[in-house]
C-alpha positions as a Markdown table, in Angstrom:
| # | Residue | x | y | z |
|---|---|---|---|---|
| 1 | Tyr | 75.0 | -30.7 | 26.7 |
| 2 | Gln | 73.1 | -30.5 | 29.7 |
| 3 | Thr | 70.2 | -28.1 | 30.3 |
| 4 | Met | 69.7 | -25.8 | 33.1 |
| 5 | Asp | 67.5 | -26.1 | 36.2 |
| 6 | Gly | 68.8 | -23.1 | 37.6 |
| 7 | Phe | 71.2 | -20.6 | 39.5 |
| 8 | Gly | 70.1 | -20.1 | 43.5 |
| 9 | Phe | 71.2 | -19.7 | 47.0 |
| 10 | Ala | 70.0 | -22.2 | 50.1 |
| 11 | Met | 67.4 | -20.2 | 51.8 |
| 12 | Thr | 68.0 | -21.2 | 55.2 |
| 13 | Gly | 66.1 | -20.7 | 58.2 |
| 14 | Gly | 67.5 | -18.1 | 58.7 |
| 15 | Ser | 67.7 | -15.9 | 55.8 |
| 16 | Ala | 64.1 | -16.5 | 55.8 |
| 17 | Phe | 63.9 | -15.4 | 59.2 |
| 18 | Leu | 66.0 | -12.3 | 58.5 |
| 19 | Ile | 64.0 | -11.2 | 55.4 |
| 20 | Asn | 60.9 | -12.0 | 56.6 |
| 21 | Lys | 61.9 | -9.5 | 59.8 |
| 22 | Leu | 61.8 | -6.5 | 56.8 |
| 23 | Gly | 58.5 | -4.0 | 56.6 |
| 24 | Ala | 56.3 | -5.0 | 53.7 |
| 25 | Thr | 57.5 | -2.6 | 50.9 |
| 26 | Asp | 61.1 | -3.4 | 51.7 |
| 27 | Lys | 60.2 | -7.3 | 51.8 |
| 28 | Ala | 58.5 | -7.2 | 48.6 |
| 29 | Asn | 61.1 | -4.6 | 46.8 |
| 30 | Leu | 63.9 | -6.9 | 47.8 |
| 31 | Met | 61.9 | -10.3 | 46.6 |
| 32 | Lys | 60.6 | -8.9 | 43.2 |
| 33 | Glu | 64.5 | -7.5 | 42.9 |
| 34 | Leu | 66.3 | -11.1 | 43.4 |
| 35 | Phe | 63.5 | -14.0 | 41.9 |
| 36 | Ser | 61.7 | -11.5 | 39.3 |
| 37 | Asn | 62.4 | -12.3 | 35.7 |
| 38 | Asp | 62.2 | -8.2 | 34.9 |
| 39 | Ser | 65.2 | -6.7 | 33.3 |
| 40 | Thr | 65.2 | -5.0 | 37.1 |
| 41 | Ala | 65.7 | -8.2 | 38.9 |
| 42 | Ile | 68.6 | -10.9 | 38.9 |
| 43 | Gly | 66.0 | -13.8 | 38.7 |
| 44 | Ile | 67.4 | -16.4 | 41.1 |
| 45 | Ser | 65.4 | -20.0 | 39.5 |
| 46 | Tyr | 66.6 | -22.3 | 41.9 |
| 47 | Leu | 66.4 | -22.5 | 45.9 |
| 48 | Arg | 67.6 | -24.7 | 48.5 |
| 49 | Val | 65.8 | -25.3 | 51.8 |
| 50 | Ser | 66.9 | -28.1 | 55.5 |
| 51 | Ile | 64.3 | -30.3 | 55.6 |
| 52 | Gly | 64.2 | -29.5 | 59.7 |
| 53 | Ala | 67.1 | -27.3 | 60.8 |
| 54 | Ser | 70.5 | -26.9 | 58.9 |
| 55 | Asp | 73.1 | -25.3 | 61.1 |
| 56 | Leu | 72.1 | -21.8 | 59.7 |
| 57 | Ser | 68.7 | -22.3 | 61.6 |
| 58 | Ala | 68.2 | -20.5 | 64.8 |
| 59 | Ser | 67.9 | -23.9 | 66.4 |
| 60 | Val | 68.1 | -27.1 | 66.1 |
| 61 | Phe | 64.7 | -28.9 | 65.2 |
| 62 | Ser | 63.0 | -31.5 | 63.2 |
| 63 | Tyr | 59.6 | -32.6 | 61.9 |
| 64 | Asp | 59.0 | -34.8 | 64.9 |
| 65 | Asp | 60.8 | -33.9 | 68.2 |
| 66 | Met | 60.2 | -36.4 | 70.8 |
| 67 | Pro | 61.3 | -36.4 | 74.7 |
| 68 | Val | 63.9 | -37.2 | 75.2 |
| 69 | Gly | 63.7 | -41.4 | 75.5 |
| 70 | Met | 60.2 | -41.6 | 73.5 |
| 71 | Thr | 60.2 | -42.6 | 70.0 |
| 72 | Asp | 57.3 | -41.8 | 66.9 |
| 73 | Pro | 57.9 | -44.7 | 64.6 |
| 74 | Thr | 54.4 | -44.1 | 63.2 |
| 75 | Leu | 55.3 | -40.2 | 63.0 |
| 76 | Ala | 51.9 | -39.5 | 64.4 |
| 77 | Asn | 53.6 | -36.1 | 65.9 |
| 78 | Phe | 54.8 | -34.9 | 62.6 |
| 79 | Asn | 54.3 | -31.4 | 61.6 |
| 80 | Leu | 56.5 | -28.8 | 59.7 |
| 81 | Ser | 56.9 | -26.8 | 63.1 |
| 82 | Leu | 59.3 | -23.9 | 62.6 |
| 83 | Asp | 58.8 | -23.8 | 59.6 |
| 84 | Thr | 55.5 | -22.2 | 59.2 |
| 85 | Val | 56.9 | -18.8 | 61.0 |
| 86 | Asp | 59.2 | -17.5 | 58.5 |
| 87 | Leu | 60.2 | -20.3 | 55.7 |
| 88 | Ile | 56.9 | -21.2 | 54.7 |
| 89 | Pro | 55.8 | -17.6 | 54.3 |
| 90 | Val | 58.8 | -16.2 | 52.6 |
| 91 | Leu | 58.9 | -19.6 | 50.1 |
| 92 | Lys | 55.0 | -19.0 | 49.5 |
| 93 | Gln | 55.8 | -15.0 | 48.4 |
| 94 | Ile | 58.7 | -16.1 | 46.3 |
| 95 | Leu | 56.5 | -18.5 | 44.6 |
| 96 | Ala | 54.0 | -15.8 | 44.4 |
| 97 | Ile | 56.8 | -13.7 | 41.7 |
| 98 | Asn | 57.9 | -16.9 | 40.2 |
| 99 | Pro | 55.4 | -20.4 | 40.2 |
| 100 | Ser | 58.2 | -21.8 | 38.4 |
| 101 | Ile | 61.3 | -22.0 | 40.8 |
| 102 | Lys | 62.3 | -25.4 | 41.7 |
| 103 | Ile | 63.1 | -26.1 | 45.3 |
| 104 | Leu | 65.4 | -28.9 | 46.3 |
| 105 | Gly | 65.2 | -30.5 | 50.0 |
| 106 | Ser | 67.8 | -31.5 | 52.2 |
| 107 | Pro | 68.1 | -32.7 | 55.3 |
| 108 | Trp | 70.9 | -32.2 | 58.0 |
| 109 | Ser | 69.6 | -34.8 | 60.7 |
| 110 | Pro | 66.4 | -36.7 | 61.0 |
| 111 | Pro | 64.5 | -36.7 | 64.5 |
| 112 | Val | 67.4 | -37.9 | 67.1 |
| 113 | Trp | 65.3 | -41.0 | 68.5 |
| 114 | Met | 66.2 | -42.2 | 64.7 |
| 115 | Lys | 70.0 | -42.4 | 65.4 |
| 116 | Ser | 72.5 | -44.1 | 67.0 |
| 117 | Asn | 73.5 | -41.7 | 69.5 |
| 118 | Gly | 70.2 | -39.8 | 70.0 |
| 119 | Asn | 72.0 | -36.6 | 69.2 |
| 120 | Ser | 71.5 | -33.9 | 66.5 |
| 121 | Val | 75.4 | -34.2 | 65.7 |
| 122 | Gly | 76.7 | -37.1 | 64.5 |
| 123 | Gly | 75.6 | -40.6 | 64.5 |
| 124 | Thr | 73.9 | -42.7 | 62.1 |
| 125 | Leu | 70.5 | -44.1 | 61.4 |
| 126 | Leu | 69.3 | -47.3 | 63.3 |
| 127 | Pro | 68.3 | -49.7 | 60.4 |
| 128 | Ile | 65.0 | -50.2 | 62.9 |
| 129 | Tyr | 63.8 | -46.8 | 61.6 |
| 130 | Tyr | 64.8 | -46.9 | 58.0 |
| 131 | Gly | 61.3 | -47.5 | 56.7 |
| 132 | Ala | 59.7 | -44.4 | 59.4 |
| 133 | Tyr | 62.5 | -41.7 | 57.7 |
| 134 | Ala | 61.5 | -43.2 | 54.0 |
| 135 | Lys | 58.1 | -42.0 | 55.0 |
| 136 | Tyr | 59.2 | -38.9 | 56.8 |
| 137 | Phe | 60.0 | -37.9 | 53.6 |
| 138 | Val | 56.8 | -38.4 | 52.0 |
| 139 | Lys | 55.3 | -36.6 | 54.7 |
| 140 | Tyr | 57.2 | -33.8 | 54.1 |
| 141 | Ile | 56.8 | -33.2 | 50.8 |
| 142 | Gln | 53.1 | -33.8 | 50.8 |
| 143 | Ala | 52.8 | -31.5 | 53.9 |
| 144 | Met | 54.9 | -29.0 | 51.9 |
| 145 | Gln | 52.8 | -29.6 | 48.7 |
| 146 | Gly | 49.1 | -29.0 | 51.4 |
| 147 | Lys | 51.4 | -25.7 | 51.6 |
| 148 | Gly | 51.3 | -24.6 | 47.9 |
| 149 | Ile | 55.1 | -25.5 | 47.9 |
| 150 | Arg | 56.1 | -28.1 | 45.4 |
| 151 | Ile | 59.3 | -29.8 | 46.4 |
| 152 | Asp | 61.3 | -30.7 | 43.0 |
| 153 | Ala | 63.9 | -32.4 | 44.5 |
| 154 | Ile | 65.4 | -33.9 | 47.6 |
| 155 | Thr | 68.9 | -34.9 | 48.8 |
| 156 | Ile | 69.1 | -38.0 | 51.0 |
| 157 | Gln | 71.6 | -36.3 | 53.4 |
| 158 | Asn | 73.6 | -33.0 | 53.4 |
| 159 | Glu | 77.0 | -33.8 | 53.8 |
| 160 | Pro | 76.9 | -37.5 | 54.7 |
| 161 | Glu | 80.6 | -37.6 | 55.5 |
| 162 | Asn | 80.7 | -34.7 | 57.4 |
| 163 | Pro | 79.5 | -35.7 | 61.5 |
| 164 | Asn | 80.6 | -32.7 | 62.7 |
| 165 | Asn | 78.2 | -29.9 | 62.2 |
| 166 | Asn | 75.1 | -29.0 | 64.5 |
| 167 | Pro | 72.9 | -30.8 | 63.6 |
| 168 | Ser | 74.5 | -33.1 | 61.1 |
| 169 | Met | 74.6 | -37.1 | 60.2 |
| 170 | Ser | 77.4 | -39.8 | 58.8 |
| 171 | Met | 76.1 | -42.3 | 56.4 |
| 172 | Ser | 78.0 | -44.2 | 54.5 |
| 173 | Ala | 77.4 | -44.9 | 50.6 |
| 174 | Thr | 76.5 | -48.6 | 51.5 |
| 175 | Glu | 73.7 | -47.4 | 54.0 |
| 176 | Gln | 72.9 | -44.8 | 51.3 |
| 177 | Ala | 72.5 | -47.2 | 48.9 |
| 178 | Asn | 70.5 | -49.7 | 51.4 |
| 179 | Phe | 68.5 | -46.7 | 52.2 |
| 180 | Ile | 67.4 | -45.5 | 48.4 |
| 181 | Lys | 66.7 | -49.3 | 46.9 |
| 182 | Asn | 64.8 | -50.8 | 50.3 |
| 183 | Asn | 62.7 | -47.9 | 51.5 |
| 184 | Leu | 62.9 | -44.3 | 50.0 |
| 185 | Gly | 62.5 | -45.3 | 46.7 |
| 186 | Pro | 59.8 | -47.5 | 47.1 |
| 187 | Glu | 58.1 | -46.0 | 49.6 |
| 188 | Phe | 57.6 | -42.7 | 46.7 |
| 189 | Gln | 56.6 | -45.3 | 44.5 |
| 190 | Ala | 54.0 | -46.0 | 46.4 |
| 191 | Ala | 53.1 | -43.1 | 47.5 |
| 192 | Gly | 53.2 | -41.4 | 44.0 |
| 193 | Ile | 55.9 | -39.0 | 44.8 |
| 194 | Thr | 57.7 | -37.5 | 41.9 |
| 195 | Ala | 60.3 | -35.2 | 43.3 |
| 196 | Arg | 63.8 | -36.2 | 42.0 |
| 197 | Ile | 66.2 | -38.6 | 44.6 |
| 198 | Ile | 69.7 | -36.9 | 44.2 |
| 199 | Leu | 72.3 | -38.5 | 46.2 |
| 200 | Phe | 75.8 | -37.7 | 48.0 |
| 201 | Asp | 75.6 | -34.2 | 48.3 |
| 202 | His | 79.3 | -33.8 | 49.8 |
| 203 | Asn | 82.6 | -33.1 | 48.4 |
| 204 | Cys | 84.9 | -33.4 | 45.1 |
| 205 | Asp | 87.2 | -35.3 | 46.7 |
| 206 | His | 85.1 | -38.7 | 47.1 |
| 207 | Pro | 83.6 | -39.6 | 43.3 |
| 208 | Asn | 83.8 | -42.7 | 44.6 |
| 209 | Tyr | 80.9 | -42.3 | 46.8 |
| 210 | Pro | 77.7 | -41.9 | 44.5 |
| 211 | Ile | 80.0 | -44.3 | 41.7 |
| 212 | Ala | 79.3 | -46.6 | 44.6 |
| 213 | Ile | 75.9 | -46.4 | 44.7 |
| 214 | Leu | 74.6 | -46.0 | 41.0 |
| 215 | Asn | 76.8 | -49.1 | 40.4 |
| 216 | Asp | 74.2 | -50.9 | 42.5 |
| 217 | Ala | 71.4 | -51.4 | 40.2 |
| 218 | Ala | 68.8 | -51.5 | 42.6 |
| 219 | Ala | 69.4 | -48.0 | 44.1 |
| 220 | Lys | 69.9 | -46.6 | 40.5 |
| 221 | Ala | 66.6 | -47.1 | 39.5 |
| 222 | Tyr | 65.2 | -44.7 | 41.9 |
| 223 | Val | 68.1 | -42.1 | 41.3 |
| 224 | Asp | 68.0 | -38.7 | 39.2 |
| 225 | Gly | 71.8 | -37.9 | 40.1 |
| 226 | Ser | 74.4 | -37.0 | 42.0 |
| 227 | Ala | 75.2 | -33.7 | 44.1 |
| 228 | Phe | 78.3 | -31.9 | 45.2 |
| 229 | His | 79.8 | -29.2 | 47.2 |
| 230 | Leu | 84.0 | -28.2 | 46.9 |
| 231 | Tyr | 85.4 | -27.5 | 49.9 |
| 232 | Ala | 87.8 | -30.4 | 49.3 |
| 233 | Gly | 88.9 | -31.8 | 45.7 |
| 234 | Asp | 88.7 | -30.7 | 42.1 |
| 235 | Ile | 85.7 | -29.7 | 40.7 |
| 236 | Ser | 86.0 | -32.8 | 37.5 |
| 237 | Ala | 84.9 | -34.8 | 39.8 |
| 238 | Leu | 81.8 | -34.0 | 38.4 |
| 239 | Ser | 82.5 | -35.4 | 35.4 |
| 240 | Thr | 84.3 | -38.6 | 36.7 |
| 241 | Val | 80.4 | -39.0 | 37.8 |
| 242 | Lys | 79.0 | -38.6 | 34.9 |
| 243 | Thr | 81.3 | -40.6 | 32.5 |
| 244 | Ala | 80.5 | -43.3 | 34.7 |
| 245 | His | 76.9 | -42.8 | 34.6 |
| 246 | Pro | 76.2 | -40.5 | 31.8 |
| 247 | Asp | 72.4 | -41.0 | 32.1 |
| 248 | Lys | 72.2 | -39.9 | 35.6 |
| 249 | Asn | 72.0 | -36.1 | 36.2 |
| 250 | Ile | 75.2 | -33.5 | 38.0 |
| 251 | Tyr | 73.7 | -30.9 | 40.6 |
| 252 | Phe | 76.1 | -28.5 | 42.5 |
| 253 | Thr | 74.3 | -27.5 | 45.5 |
| 254 | Glu | 76.2 | -25.5 | 48.1 |
| 255 | Gln | 79.8 | -23.3 | 48.3 |
| 256 | Trp | 80.5 | -20.5 | 50.9 |
| 257 | Thr | 81.8 | -17.6 | 50.9 |
| 258 | Gly | 83.2 | -16.4 | 54.9 |
| 259 | Ala | 83.4 | -13.6 | 56.9 |
| 260 | Asn | 87.3 | -13.4 | 56.2 |
| 261 | Gly | 87.5 | -13.8 | 52.2 |
| 262 | Thr | 87.6 | -10.7 | 49.6 |
| 263 | Phe | 85.3 | -9.8 | 47.2 |
| 264 | Asp | 87.8 | -9.7 | 44.3 |
| 265 | Gly | 89.1 | -13.3 | 45.4 |
| 266 | Asp | 86.0 | -15.0 | 46.2 |
| 267 | Leu | 84.2 | -13.6 | 42.8 |
| 268 | Lys | 86.9 | -14.5 | 40.4 |
| 269 | Trp | 87.3 | -18.1 | 42.5 |
| 270 | His | 83.3 | -19.0 | 42.5 |
| 271 | Val | 82.6 | -17.3 | 39.0 |
| 272 | Lys | 85.5 | -20.3 | 37.6 |
| 273 | Asn | 84.6 | -23.0 | 39.7 |
| 274 | Val | 81.0 | -22.6 | 40.9 |
| 275 | Leu | 79.7 | -21.7 | 38.3 |
| 276 | Ile | 82.2 | -22.0 | 34.7 |
| 277 | Gly | 83.6 | -24.9 | 36.5 |
| 278 | Ser | 80.6 | -26.6 | 37.9 |
| 279 | Met | 78.4 | -26.2 | 34.3 |
| 280 | Arg | 81.8 | -27.2 | 32.0 |
| 281 | Asn | 81.5 | -30.6 | 34.0 |
| 282 | Trp | 77.9 | -31.4 | 33.5 |
| 283 | Ser | 76.0 | -29.8 | 36.4 |
| 284 | Lys | 72.2 | -28.6 | 35.9 |
| 285 | Val | 72.6 | -25.9 | 38.5 |
| 286 | Ala | 75.2 | -23.7 | 40.5 |
| 287 | Leu | 74.3 | -22.9 | 44.4 |
| 288 | Glu | 75.4 | -21.0 | 46.9 |
| 289 | Trp | 75.7 | -20.9 | 50.7 |
| 290 | Asn | 73.2 | -18.9 | 52.0 |
| 291 | Leu | 71.1 | -15.9 | 50.9 |
| 292 | Ala | 71.5 | -14.1 | 54.0 |
| 293 | Ser | 72.8 | -13.6 | 57.2 |
| 294 | Asp | 72.6 | -10.8 | 59.6 |
| 295 | Ala | 76.0 | -8.6 | 60.7 |
| 296 | Thr | 77.3 | -11.2 | 63.3 |
| 297 | Tyr | 77.0 | -14.3 | 60.6 |
| 298 | Gly | 73.9 | -15.2 | 62.3 |
| 299 | Pro | 71.5 | -16.8 | 63.1 |
| 300 | His | 72.7 | -20.3 | 63.3 |
| 301 | Thr | 72.7 | -23.1 | 65.8 |
| 302 | Pro | 75.6 | -24.1 | 68.8 |
| 303 | Gly | 78.3 | -25.1 | 66.8 |
| 304 | Gly | 76.9 | -24.1 | 63.5 |
| 305 | Cys | 79.0 | -22.1 | 60.8 |
| 306 | Thr | 79.8 | -18.7 | 62.7 |
| 307 | Glu | 81.6 | -17.0 | 59.6 |
| 308 | Cys | 79.5 | -17.9 | 56.3 |
| 309 | Lys | 78.4 | -14.5 | 54.6 |
| 310 | Gly | 75.0 | -14.7 | 53.4 |
| 311 | Ala | 74.8 | -12.6 | 49.9 |
| 312 | Leu | 72.8 | -10.0 | 51.9 |
| 313 | Thr | 73.6 | -8.8 | 54.7 |
| 314 | Val | 70.2 | -7.9 | 56.4 |
| 315 | Asn | 70.1 | -5.9 | 59.5 |
| 316 | Gly | 66.5 | -5.7 | 60.2 |
| 317 | Lys | 65.4 | -2.6 | 58.2 |
| 318 | Ser | 67.4 | -3.2 | 54.7 |
| 319 | Glu | 69.6 | -5.0 | 53.0 |
| 320 | Lys | 73.9 | -4.9 | 51.8 |
| 321 | Lys | 74.9 | -6.9 | 48.5 |
| 322 | Asn | 77.9 | -8.9 | 49.4 |
| 323 | Val | 79.9 | -11.2 | 46.8 |
| 324 | Gly | 77.4 | -14.0 | 47.0 |
| 325 | Tyr | 74.5 | -11.7 | 45.0 |
| 326 | Tyr | 76.8 | -10.7 | 42.3 |
| 327 | Ile | 78.4 | -14.4 | 42.0 |
| 328 | Ile | 74.8 | -15.8 | 41.1 |
| 329 | Ala | 73.7 | -12.7 | 39.5 |
| 330 | His | 76.5 | -13.3 | 36.8 |
| 331 | Ala | 74.6 | -16.4 | 35.6 |
| 332 | Ser | 71.1 | -16.1 | 36.8 |
| 333 | Lys | 70.3 | -12.2 | 35.2 |
| 334 | Phe | 71.1 | -13.9 | 31.8 |
| 335 | Val | 70.9 | -17.6 | 31.3 |
| 336 | Pro | 67.0 | -18.7 | 32.7 |
| 337 | Ala | 66.1 | -22.0 | 33.9 |
| 338 | Gly | 65.7 | -24.1 | 30.5 |
| 339 | Ser | 68.8 | -23.0 | 28.7 |
| 340 | Val | 71.0 | -25.3 | 27.1 |
| 341 | Arg | 74.7 | -25.2 | 27.7 |
| 342 | Ile | 77.0 | -25.3 | 23.9 |
| 343 | Glu | 80.5 | -25.8 | 22.9 |
| 344 | Ser | 82.8 | -22.9 | 23.8 |
| 345 | Arg | 86.7 | -23.2 | 23.5 |
| 346 | Leu | 89.0 | -22.5 | 26.7 |
| 347 | Ala | 91.5 | -19.9 | 26.0 |
| 348 | Ala | 94.6 | -19.2 | 27.8 |
| 349 | Asp | 93.8 | -17.2 | 31.7 |
| 350 | Leu | 90.3 | -17.6 | 29.9 |
| 351 | Pro | 87.9 | -19.8 | 31.5 |
| 352 | Asn | 84.7 | -19.4 | 30.4 |
| 353 | Val | 80.7 | -21.8 | 29.6 |
| 354 | Ala | 78.4 | -20.5 | 26.6 |
| 355 | Phe | 74.7 | -21.3 | 26.9 |
| 356 | Lys | 71.8 | -21.0 | 24.5 |
| 357 | Thr | 68.7 | -19.7 | 26.1 |
| 358 | Pro | 65.5 | -20.6 | 25.7 |
| 359 | Ser | 64.8 | -17.2 | 23.3 |
| 360 | Gly | 67.6 | -18.1 | 21.2 |
| 361 | Lys | 70.0 | -16.1 | 23.1 |
| 362 | Lys | 73.9 | -17.1 | 23.2 |
| 363 | Val | 75.4 | -16.1 | 26.9 |
| 364 | Leu | 79.3 | -16.6 | 27.7 |
| 365 | Ile | 80.4 | -16.5 | 31.1 |
| 366 | Val | 84.3 | -15.4 | 31.0 |
| 367 | Val | 86.4 | -14.5 | 34.1 |
| 368 | Asn | 89.5 | -12.8 | 33.0 |
| 369 | Glu | 92.3 | -14.7 | 35.3 |
| 370 | Gly | 95.2 | -12.3 | 33.1 |
| 371 | Ser | 97.1 | -9.3 | 33.7 |
| 372 | Val | 95.4 | -7.2 | 30.6 |
């Protein structure tokens, strides 16, 4: 079946801020434990970062913020801004440990001057700025490359059907198709950008959204695949999209563990659905949200998630491992990038998924849902 790109987490701005506050020795040891491929580590092989702020950043920002009422269609003001403080230094430290780790970039919102409501929450991308926003993606990829950080892929918009987060933006399938085929795809081509374009990045209840875009041949030509979350719908939606367009890839890019969850309940549900479920339905990655939070589930933007539990709780001097760490470690430690999913039979109360690793080992991940 599919070849795996990897397993990992969202390295949010808040995650990077907390990790970067650790002492040099503690931080180096943690980075080695998370990202090294040796036997003492869990071998995280894939990260998702936000393009600009996510709701788990300490503040809302883009890479081209302007005073109210002003615009910058030439992107003369573009800069990586707040990400140079924590995120980029942490990513550089990770890349020194694992140079082959893949990084996915996802925007929560474009600069507010590009939006219909001039606000970080909700609104839509104004058509007059489609071209400028395509160039914004190009500048982001080029600027990160200039810092030594290769962006392997981007999604067009995090949760395009959720306009309530801070930041956020609505984007219909028609709008996303038009943006890809008329602006982003040609702009990437002209600039020689090889980062993969992945569409949707939202819930499994609407597989019709990515299918509608892939049914547009002009948009499909630029697209590598579709990304999903599982806050609504069924994980089988990934196979629905794969069946409709078998030549395009599938990615599972986000699922949170919350403040009120239980360790055993979250471990079983996530391993069954996020790991086994997404893999048996063609996903090339499985990512949890998010890598680190503090004891009060911060930092986050005003209106951002107040109950998102990091895989690690970082208190400034040390870190505690939470359920998200173990969910991903069950796969990342044993199934390196380049492994191939192979056939395995389903038995009663034993959902499972099997892989063959590049070194020829076979790995079976199983959840026991029975009473024995």
